Structure formats: structure tokens, C-alpha cells
C-alpha positions in Angstrom: 34.3 16.0 -19.0 36.8 18.7 -19.5 34.3 21.4 -20.6 30.9 22.4 -19.6 30.1 24.4 -22.7 30.1 23.1 -26.3 32.8 24.7 -28.4 31.4 25.2 -31.8 33.6 24.7 -34.8 35.6 27.9 -35.1 35.0 29.6 -38.4 38.3 31.1 -39.2 40.5 31.3 -42.3 42.7 28.2 -42.4 45.3 27.1 -44.8 43.9 23.9 -46.3 44.7 21.7 -49.3 43.1 21.0 -52.6 44.9 17.7 -52.9 42.5 14.9 -51.8 42.9 13.5 -48.4 43.2 9.9 -49.5 46.0 8.8 -47.2 44.8 7.7 -43.7 48.4 7.5 -42.5 48.2 11.2 -41.6 45.3 10.6 -39.2 46.2 10.2 -35.5 43.3 8.7 -33.5 42.8 9.1 -29.7 43.8 6.4 -27.3 42.2 7.9 -24.2 38.8 9.7 -23.7 40.5 13.0 -23.1 42.8 12.8 -26.1 42.7 15.0 -29.2 42.4 13.9 -32.8 44.9 15.1 -35.4 45.4 15.0 -39.2 48.7 15.7 -40.9 47.9 17.9 -44.0 49.5 17.6 -47.4 50.7 20.6 -49.3 49.2 23.3 -51.6 47.1 25.5 -49.3 43.9 27.3 -50.1 41.7 29.2 -47.8 38.9 27.2 -46.2 37.2 26.3 -42.9 38.4 23.4 -40.7 35.2 21.4 -40.8 35.7 21.2 -44.6 38.7 18.9 -43.9 37.4 16.5 -41.3 34.4 15.8 -39.0 33.8 13.3 -36.2 30.5 11.5 -35.8 29.1 9.2 -33.2 28.4 5.7 -34.6 29.8 3.3 -37.1 30.8 4.2 -40.7 27.9 2.2 -42.2 25.5 4.6 -40.6 27.5 7.8 -41.4 27.2 10.6 -42.2 24.3 12.1 -44.2 21.8 13.8 -42.0 23.9 13.5 -38.9 25.4 16.3 -36.8 29.1 16.0 -36.1 30.3 16.3 -32.5 31.3 19.8 -31.5 34.8 20.9 -30.7 37.5 23.3 -31.5 39.9 23.2 -34.4 43.4 24.7 -34.5 46.4 24.4 -36.7 49.9 23.5 -35.5 52.2 23.8 -38.5 50.9 21.3 -40.9 48.9 19.4 -38.2 45.2 20.0 -37.9 44.1 19.3 -34.4 40.5 18.6 -33.4 39.8 19.0 -29.6 36.3 17.7 -28.7 34.1 19.8 -26.5 33.4 16.7 -24.4 35.7 13.7 -23.7 35.2 10.8 -26.0 33.3 7.8 -24.5 35.2 4.6 -24.0 33.6 1.7 -25.9 31.6 4.0 -28.2 32.2 3.8 -32.0 33.1 7.0 -33.8 33.6 7.7 -37.4 36.0 10.3 -38.8 35.1 11.7 -42.2 37.6 13.5 -44.3 36.7 15.7 -47.2 38.2 16.1 -50.6 38.2 14.6 -54.0 38.7 11.1 -52.5 37.0 11.4 -49.1 37.2 8.4 -46.8 35.7 7.2 -43.5 37.7 5.9 -40.6 36.2 4.2 -37.5 37.8 4.1 -34.0 36.8 2.9 -30.6 38.6 3.7 -27.4 39.2 0.6 -25.3 36.8 0.4 -22.3 37.9 -0.2 -18.7 36.7 -3.7 -17.6 36.1 -2.3 -14.2 33.4 0.1 -15.4 30.0 -0.3 -13.6 27.2 -2.1 -15.6 24.7 0.0 -17.5 21.4 0.8 -15.8 18.2 2.7 -16.5 18.3 5.9 -14.5 15.0 7.5 -15.5 12.0 7.3 -17.7 10.2 10.4 -18.9 7.5 11.6 -18.5 8.5 10.9 -14.9 5.0 11.3 -13.3 3.2 8.4 -11.7 0.1 9.3 -13.7 0.4 9.8 -17.5 -2.3 11.1 -19.8 -4.1 8.5 -21.8 -2.8 9.9 -25.1 0.9 10.2 -24.1 2.9 10.2 -27.3 6.6 9.9 -26.4 8.6 8.2 -23.7 12.3 8.8 -23.1 14.5 6.1 -21.4 17.7 7.4 -19.9 20.6 5.0 -19.4 23.8 5.5 -17.4 26.1 4.6 -20.2 25.9 4.1 -24.0 23.8 1.1 -25.0 23.9 -1.6 -27.7 21.4 -0.4 -30.4 18.7 -2.4 -32.3 17.8 -4.4 -29.2 14.9 -2.5 -27.8 12.2 -4.9 -29.1 13.8 -7.6 -27.1 13.9 -5.8 -23.7 11.1 -3.2 -23.5 7.5 -4.2 -22.7 4.3 -2.4 -21.8 2.2 -4.6 -19.4 -1.3 -4.0 -18.2 -2.6 -4.7 -14.7 -3.0 -8.4 -15.6 0.6 -8.6 -16.7 -0.3 -8.9 -20.4 2.1 -7.3 -22.8 0.9 -4.9 -25.6 3.1 -5.8 -28.5 1.7 -3.2 -30.7 1.9 -0.2 -28.4 5.2 1.3 -29.7 6.2 2.3 -33.2 9.0 0.1 -34.7 11.7 1.9 -36.7 14.6 0.5 -38.8 16.8 2.9 -36.9 16.0 3.3 -33.2 15.6 6.8 -32.0 18.8 7.3 -29.9 20.5 10.5 -29.0 24.1 11.0 -30.3 25.9 9.0 -27.6 23.1 6.3 -27.3 22.3 7.1 -23.7 18.7 8.1 -24.3 16.2 6.1 -26.3 12.9 7.7 -27.5 9.9 5.4 -27.6 7.0 6.6 -29.7 3.6 5.4 -29.0 1.8 4.3 -32.2 -0.2 7.5 -33.2 -2.8 5.2 -34.7 -3.6 3.9 -31.2 -4.0 7.5 -30.0 -6.0 9.1 -32.9 -9.7 8.2 -32.6 -11.4 6.8 -35.6 -8.4 5.4 -37.4 -7.8 1.7 -38.1 -5.5 0.8 -35.2 -7.6 2.6 -32.7 -10.8 1.0 -33.9 -9.3 -2.5 -34.0 -7.0 -2.5 -31.0 -8.2 0.4 -28.9 -5.9 2.8 -27.1 -2.6 1.5 -25.8 -3.4 3.3 -22.5 -6.9 3.6 -21.0 -7.9 6.2 -18.5 -8.1 4.8 -15.0 -5.9 1.8 -15.9 -2.7 0.7 -14.3 0.4 -0.2 -16.3 4.1 -1.0 -16.0 6.9 -0.3 -18.5 9.5 -3.0 -18.0 13.0 -3.0 -19.3 14.2 -6.5 -18.8 17.6 -7.3 -17.5 20.4 -8.5 -19.9 20.4 -5.6 -22.3 24.1 -5.2 -23.2 25.8 -1.8 -23.0 28.1 -0.5 -25.7 31.0 -0.5 -23.3 32.6 -3.8 -22.2 30.5 -6.9 -21.8 28.2 -5.9 -18.9 24.3 -5.9 -19.0 21.5 -4.0 -17.5 19.4 -5.3 -14.5 15.6 -5.3 -14.7 13.8 -1.9 -14.4 10.2 -1.1 -13.9 8.1 2.0 -14.1 4.5 1.5 -12.7 2.0 4.2 -13.5 -1.7 5.0 -13.8 -3.5 6.7 -16.7 -5.2 10.0 -16.3 -7.6 11.8 -18.7 -6.3 12.6 -22.3 -5.0 16.0 -23.3 -7.2 17.1 -26.2 -6.9 20.9 -26.0 -4.2 23.2 -27.4 -1.6 24.4 -24.9 -2.0 28.0 -23.8 0.5 30.3 -22.0 -2.5 32.0 -20.4 -2.8 28.8 -18.2 0.8 29.1 -17.0 1.6 30.5 -13.6 4.8 32.7 -13.8 6.7 33.6 -10.7 9.1 36.5 -11.3 12.4 36.9 -9.3 13.9 40.0 -7.7 16.0 42.3 -9.8 19.8 42.1 -9.0 19.4 38.6 -7.6 20.1 35.2 -9.1 16.8 33.7 -8.0 15.1 31.6 -10.6 12.4 32.7 -13.0 9.7 30.0 -12.5 6.9 28.7 -14.7 4.3 26.3 -13.4 2.7 24.6 -16.4 -1.0 23.4 -16.5 0.2 20.2 -18.0 3.4 18.2 -18.6 5.4 19.1 -21.7 7.9 17.1 -23.6 10.9 17.1 -21.4 13.4 17.3 -24.3 11.6 20.2 -26.2 10.8 22.3 -23.1 14.6 22.7 -22.4 15.3 24.2 -25.8 12.0 25.8 -27.0 11.5 28.2 -24.1 14.2 31.0 -23.9 14.6 34.1 -21.7 15.7 37.4 -23.3 16.3 40.9 -22.3 14.2 43.8 -23.7 16.5 44.1 -26.6 15.7 40.5 -27.6 19.2 39.1 -26.7 19.2 35.7 -25.0 20.1 35.7 -21.3 22.5 32.8 -20.4 21.4 30.5 -17.6 20.5 27.0 -16.4 17.1 25.3 -16.9 15.9 22.8 -14.3 12.6 20.8 -14.5 10.9 19.6 -11.4 7.5 18.3 -10.2 7.5 15.7 -13.0 8.3 18.2 -15.7 5.5 20.6 -14.7 7.7 23.3 -13.2 10.4 25.0 -15.3 13.0 27.1 -13.6 15.6 29.4 -15.2 18.5 30.6 -13.1 20.7 33.3 -14.7 24.4 33.0 -14.8 24.7 36.5 -13.6 22.2 38.6 -11.5 19.2 40.0 -13.2 20.2 43.4 -14.5 16.9 44.8 -15.9 13.5 45.3 -14.4 11.8 43.5 -17.4 12.6 40.4 -19.3 10.9 38.3 -22.0 9.9 34.6 -22.0 9.9 33.5 -25.6 8.0 30.3 -26.4 8.5 28.5 -29.8 5.0 27.4 -30.8 6.3 24.1 -32.0 6.6 23.1 -28.3 4.6 20.0 -27.6 2.9 18.7 -24.5 3.4 15.0 -23.7 0.5 14.1 -26.0 2.1 15.8 -29.1 -0.2 18.8 -29.1 1.5 22.1 -29.9 0.3 25.7 -29.9 -0.8 25.4 -33.6 -2.3 22.0 -33.9 -3.6 19.0 -32.0 -2.3 15.5 -32.7 -5.9 14.1 -32.6 -7.9 17.0 -34.0 -10.8 15.4 -35.7 -13.1 15.2 -32.6 -11.4 17.9 -30.6 -13.4 20.6 -28.8 -13.3 24.0 -30.5 -10.1 25.7 -29.5 -8.0 28.7 -30.7 -4.7 28.1 -32.4 -1.9 30.6 -32.8 -0.5 31.5 -36.2 2.9 33.0 -35.1 6.2 31.1 -34.8 6.8 32.4 -31.2 4.8 33.7 -28.3 6.5 36.5 -26.2 5.6 36.9 -22.6 6.7 40.1 -20.9 7.7 39.7 -17.3 8.3 42.4 -14.8 10.8 41.5 -12.1 10.2 42.3 -8.5 12.1 45.4 -7.2 
């Protein structure tokens, strides 16, 4: 990886062309993960932005490109050559699609050859990572070491009870599996009908997880990676089930530990419950008293119940703000505005604002 920070597409005036980009011969595709991608432009310039000429997406052309976010990178012009420099190296074995724009737009796929000596793919984590999960846990994230072959999860993922019996109706089934952009993380969604009390699936089948029970999530061996011809080995996550979360989250239940001014010690939040490990990284921000974001690094520990923010530079003010987006969900899908299973919920107070701001005084 040649950068640690995503370089967003640079919005600058660029000489582009009204003639359609119908000729693929001017497109130079990368041969190595750290290569750039370039497009030779025809004549007749007009002012435009570079992303109006071409974008690069993860995945094959048949799944591109509506609703997808192109990979980030920097554009620059060298004579008549438009060069795209990705923020992160391309991944060998991963399929990418280049989309041109114009009157006759076209799609071009490319794959960088993989090294046969690459290690086999493996499951490196399952979130929530705790050994006890709430009965109404909604999402599970499976993290792989390398990109995986999609549309195979039904074959390899099983939820077993203490007797080794598989629950074949525990997870939602989607036409398009819920992968991240480079297919290294798969989101499993528990069927909400098994979580919400009083609905058909819950009445007929019962909850997928029962408080006090013991379960195992199994990812069987043999799942092929997207790179080369190697497969995963078997992975198991045993866990027990704790009481369900049926109350709204509240920042009043969080324990906040303020660092010292002029230090780079972390600002720490200890949650009263585990939150969605994807959302909690992006929906809690730290700002100065003027409302400007403070740059830093977020680390989650203690099975996603401790959040730590370490600033890139020493704390320069005596007061900061923690800003919480009220769409933030706990692992049961409850946010600050609404409960996933609200019909029989105990009376509780929701918030009606988009954000909650917590003022924090740093230690002298």
C-alpha cells in the first residue's frame, strides 16, 4: 500500500473532450498492483472534471456501475494522457471495471495476475468479537485475509446449536451478498423476523439465538478466494447468548475518560453495550470548539465496548466535543431514535436530533 490516506478525486479544471470515448485503444491498464491507469484523450477540449472521463470500480462489468462508489485516487493530465493513480494499490486477482463517460460510454474489465505463491485465504475475525452475544444480535461481520469468491456463503457458513444442529433459516439470503468493496468483509444479517417478537417467523421458528444457549458459527473449509486457486481452512467461533438489548442507547450510560491537554493520550469511551463495529468507527467524531473535526486514529478494544481516539497531533485546547450521529446502532440494530423490536419494548425516551454533542473538558 503506497498511501495511508485516501486521495479523493481532485476537482480541478481539466481540458476534456466532447468527442465520445468509444475507442478502448487509448486505455492503458495496469500490469502490477502499484501501477497507474491511463487514458489517451482525443481532441476538442472543453472544461470538465476528471471523474467525468473515467472511473474505476471494484467488481465485474455485469455488476457495474449504478449505485457503486468508484475507488478513490488522484487524477492528473500529462499532455493528452489522463492518468489515474489509485489511493491504494490494486489487488492481484481482483476484477476491476473501468467506466468511460461520453456519448458512447463503454466498460472495460481487467484483472492483475496473481502470484501463485500467495498464502491461502483465511478467516481472521468475526464481529461482534465477544464470547457472549445478545440474543437479538442483528449483524455479523466476517473478515477475510484476502478477497473472496462471492455468491458462495450459503455453501460454507453455518450456525450450529449446542447439539450440532444447523439453523438454515437464521440468516437473510440476498441476491447480491453484502461484501465490502474489495470482498474481504462479508456482512451476515440475522433474519429480523426471527428477532422481532410477534411476527410470523419468530412465532413459527422462534429466535435464531436463545438466551443462555451455546452456539458455533462455522465457516467450512474449501471456500475459494478470488486470488489464485487456494481455499480457506475451517474456522469456528463458539459463543454463548446473553440477554437481549431492548432499550434505546443513551450517551448518559457511557463512561468518558478525558486525556491531558498538550498530550497525545487517547480520548476513551467505555460503552454500556457493544455497538456495530463498522458504524462506530465512522459515526462518532471528535471536534474542536469551533466544530472542526480533529484528525486522529480510532481503535476498538474489549470486544468493541471501548472506543479510543488518539489525535494525530497533541491536544491543543482545553475543551473538545464528541459528536455522535443518532443513526449509530448497537449490535441489535437499535439506534438513538428507534428500536428494531419496538412493539413490546419498555417505555423509553428517544432523541429527535440528528446528532448528540458531548462537551469534554480535558485534564490540565
